[in-house]
C-alpha positions in Angstrom: 165.2 22.5 37.9 168.1 20.5 38.7 171.3 20.6 36.6 170.8 16.9 35.7 167.3 17.5 34.4 168.7 20.6 32.3 171.5 18.5 30.8 168.9 15.9 29.8 166.9 18.4 28.0 168.7 19.5 24.6 166.8 22.8 24.5 168.0 23.8 27.9 171.6 22.9 26.9 171.2 25.0 23.8 170.1 28.0 25.9 173.0 27.6 28.3 175.5 27.6 25.6 174.0 30.4 23.6 173.5 30.6 19.9 176.6 29.0 18.5 176.1 28.2 14.8 178.0 25.9 12.6 180.6 28.6 11.5 181.3 29.5 15.1 181.9 25.9 16.1 184.1 25.4 13.2 186.2 28.4 13.9 186.7 27.2 17.6 187.7 23.7 16.4 190.2 25.1 13.9 191.8 27.4 16.5 192.0 24.4 18.9 193.6 22.3 16.2 196.2 25.0 15.6 197.0 25.4 19.2 197.0 21.8 20.4 197.7 19.8 17.2 195.9 16.6 16.1 197.2 14.1 18.6 197.0 16.3 21.6 193.4 17.4 20.6 192.4 13.6 20.3 193.8 13.1 23.9 191.8 16.2 25.1 188.6 14.9 23.6 189.1 11.6 25.2 189.7 13.2 28.6 186.8 15.4 28.2 184.4 12.6 27.3 185.6 10.5 30.4 185.2 13.5 32.5 181.6 14.1 31.3 180.8 10.3 31.9 182.2 10.4 35.4 180.2 13.5 36.3 177.0 12.1 34.9 177.5 8.9 37.0 178.3 11.0 40.1 175.1 13.1 39.6 173.1 9.9 39.2 174.5 8.3 42.3 173.9 11.5 44.2 170.2 11.6 43.1 169.9 7.9 44.0 171.2 8.4 47.5 169.2 11.6 47.9 166.0 9.6 47.1 166.9 7.0 49.7 167.2 9.5 52.5 
């Protein structure tokens, strides 16, 4: 199974991450907030979102060129 197919399936993403519940995610977010601060954390989130968007478009473009070959 290709990575793009795994990322499209929420169950596969859950299995790759592991069993992170709500308490664990809240602790991670609280630690990140303490380390980076609210303004820097917003910038990091924006950058992460743009990076994921660029990665998905690159994977999509790569699959399109692979099918043409």
